[in-house]
N, C-alpha and C positions, 0 to 999 in steps of 0.2 A: 163711734166710728173714728178709726184712726185717719189722720190727715196726712196727705202728700203735699208739702207746701212748696215744692220746687218743680219747675218745668224740667222734663226729661227729654233728652235727645237720643234717638235710636238710629243706628246705621243699618240699612237694610241689607241683609247679605244674600248671596245667590240662592241659598236654600229658602229664604222667605219671599224672594221676588215671585211675581205672578199672582199673589193673592189681592182680592179687592181690600181696599183700606178698612171698610166697615168689618169685614170678616177678621181681619188682622187685629184690629182693635178690640173686638169681643173676646179673642182669645188672650191678648195681652191684659186687659182690664177685668179680670175675674172679679165678679160681685158688683160691677158697675152696671146699672139697668141699661137695656138696649136703647130706651128712649133717650137717655142722657148721652149716649155715645153718638147718636144721630144729630142731637142738638148741638154737641161741641164741634161736630163736622160742618153742620149748616153756618154756625157762627163764626167759624175760621180760628177757633182755639187751637185745634189740631191743624198743623202746618207741614207741608212737604216741601223741602228746599226753599223754605220762607214763604211758600204760596198756598192758598186754599185749594182744597180737592174735594170733589164730590164723592159720595159713598162707594161709587161704582169704579174709581180710579184704581188700576192695578199698579202695585208697588214695583218699582224697577231697582235692580242691583245698584247700590251706591246712594239711593235715596236717603236723605236725612229727615226722620220724622220727628216733630216736636209735639211732645204730649203736655198739656197744660196741668198745673197743679189740680189734684182731685180729691174729693171727699169720698174715700172707698167704703163700701159696704161690706161689712163681714159677711160671709156666706156660712151660716151655722152648719156644722157637721159635713162639710164638702170634702174634707180631707179622706182619701181612700185609707182604709185600715192597713197597718203594716203586714199584717197576716195575709191579706189579699195581694198585695204587692209582691210579698215573697213567694206566694203561689204562682203568680204570673211570671216572675223572674225564672223560677224553676221550669216553667212550661216552654221556655225559649227553645225553639229547634234549631233555628239558624239566624245569624244576624251579620250583616256587613254594613258598609257606608251608606247603603240606600234602603235596605229593608230589615225589617224584623218579622220572623214567622214564629208563630207559637202553636202548641198543642192546647187549643181553647178547652178549658173545663167545661163541662155541662153545667148549667144553672147559673152562669154568669153572662149578664147581657153585654153587648158590645159597646153600648153608650147609655148614658143616664137618660131618664124620661118615664113618664107614667109611673110616678111615685118612686122610681130609682134615684138614689142620690149620687150614683157613680156607676160608670160601665168600664169595660176594658181600655177604651181609648183614654178616658180621664185618668185611670191608673197609670198608663204608660206615659202620659203627659207629666205626671207627677214623678215618675221614676227618671225621665229625661227632661228635666224642666227647661234646659237651654235648647232643645232640639225641636224641630218641626216634626210632629207625629200625626198622621191621618190614617184612617181606615182605608184601606184598598177595596175591601168589599165586606159582607156582613154575613153572619151566621145567626140563626135563630137562638134565643137564650138557652134552650135545652139541647142544642146541638153541640157536639164536641168536634175537636179536630183542627186541621190546618186553618189558620187565620192569618192573614197578611197585613202588615202595617208598613206605610211609607215613611222615610225619614227626611224626604225633600220633595218639593213640588214637581221637579222634573220627573222623578221616577214614577210619582203619583199619576201624572198625565200620561206617561207611557203605559203603565199597567192598565188604567182605564181604557186607553186605545185597545190594548190586546184583549180586555175583557169583552169589548164591543165586537171584536173581530169574530167571523162565524166559522169559516172552514180552515183557512191556512193561518198559522202564527197567531193562534188563540191560546189563552190560558185553559189548560185542560183540568177539569175538576173531577175527581173521583171519590165516591162516597160508599160507605158500607152501611147497610141498613138490615134489620131483622123485620121481616114482613109476616103478618098474620096469615096462616094456612099454607098449604103446600102449593108452590108456584108450579104450574103445568105448562107455561108458554115458551119455554126456552129463552133465548134472546129475544127481547121485545122492545121496541121504540114506541113510546107514547108522545104523540104529536097532537096536542090539544091545547087551546089557549087557556088562560087563567084570568079570572076577574074577581073584583071584591063584592062582598054581599054581607048584609047585616041580618043575623038570625038571633032571635030572642035578645036583642040589645047587644050582641057581641059581633064585632067584625071578624069575618072569616073569608078565605079564598075558596074558589069553586072552579072545576073544570068546566070551560065554557067556549064553544067553537068561535064565538065572537070576542072572547078575551083576549088578552095580551099574549102574542105568539111565545109557545114554550115547548121544548122538546127535551125528554129525558130517555136515556137508554138503560134498560134493565137486564142483567145478566145473573143467572143463578150461579152461587158459589157452593152452597151447602143446602140440602133440603133435610129438614127434621119431621118428626111425627106431625107436629102441629104448627110449623112455622119454616120460614126459608130465609137464609142468609144470602143477600143480593148485593152485587156490586152495581152501582148506578153511576153513570156519567151524564152531565148536563151540558147542553149546548147554549142554554140561556140561564138567567139567574132570577127568576121571578120568586116573589114572597112565598114562602111554604111550598115551593114547587115540587119537590120530591114527595113531600107529605101529601100533597094534593093529588098528583099523578098516582101515587101508590094506593091511595083510597079509591080512586077512579077505577083501577084494575080490579078492585074487590079484595086486594090484600094491603091493609093499612099498615103503616108502621107501628111495631109494638111500642106500647108506652106513650102513644099519642093521645093526649086528653082531649084535643080538639077535633080531630078527624078519625080517631081510631074506635076499635071495638072495646066497649067497656068490660065485657066478660073476659076476653083475651088479656086486656090489661091488668085486670084483677088477678088472673092466674099467674101471670109473669112477675106481678108484685110480690107473690106468695114464694116465688122461686128467688126473690131477692133483687129484682130489678126496680130501682126507684126513679128511673129517668126515661127519656125518649132514646130508643136504640137507633140513633142516626149519627154518624160519624164521618166527618170529611177526611178521608184517608190519606189523600194525595193531591198535590197541586204541581203542575208542571209549568214553569215560566220560560217561554221561548225567546229569552234575552240574547244578547251577542254570545255571552257565555251562558248557555241554558242551565236552569236550576230545577231540579225535582225535589219537592219537599215531602217527606213522609211522616205522618203522626200515628204512633201505636195506639191501639185500643187501650182504654182504661182497664184497671184490675177488675172493676165491676162487670164491664162487658166481656172480658175474657173469662171470668168465672162462670157467667151465665152460659157461654157457649160450650165450657167444660161439662156443665150439668146436662146440657142438651145432648152432647156427644156420649155421655155416660150416664143415662137416667138410672142405671141400677145402683149408682153410687149416691 
């Protein structure tokens, strides 16, 4: 274990301010156990402006934080592969001083956990080691499309406020999904709650009148012989919301191994679809200077749509 034998002084910048000190230290001291971080806070080895601080202290611009000498633990295989970082760099749709927007590839999780060594947020923190990078929202691992990251705490708080807004001045999210079967309902709003359930040892979500409030708006774009391309906008952002609401209508998302139709999924795999057909197509950010972000479909999804439009080929 490499040793850091000198105390380190960190001047807290405007972009770092507002964070709890324990969360800040967890990000700064990669590989140091959480328990050790809380111990050095309790003991006063960590100081802010020469004084002790509790774990919930929120850092202020201009604070001087003293880190004691530490014995750092190497985290094996924690580095994100260069190939993944290059893929993510190539996926950037928009960037300014406040945000990064990417066209998230299907199959990449937004953060590590459940056996995953890294996710998109860990990759971008490695790409921008001197920058504060936070997820603004999440997409399921198999969902592709517009994903937003914040580059400072101020914009993160503002965007979270806009995500919580309901009718006016809220972030508008538009998805494209290929659903099983021919949609017959025209424009339809699904207004039913979502709750968590455990089935056969697996955590799943389900449509539930008493569950967390959730609203999705479905609009047909193109109807094929055995499936329907739908535009879906959501007023809320519950876990698996579109997938659960789609299955609730009797038209599950194609390629959905958790809530979908096995026979339909098998048929579309034979057509070349190896993933969930759910794509975050557009995000509208109602900022002082509004921003609309658009993420084109991947070649895999475009190719499938061509096959459906021209089955004779």
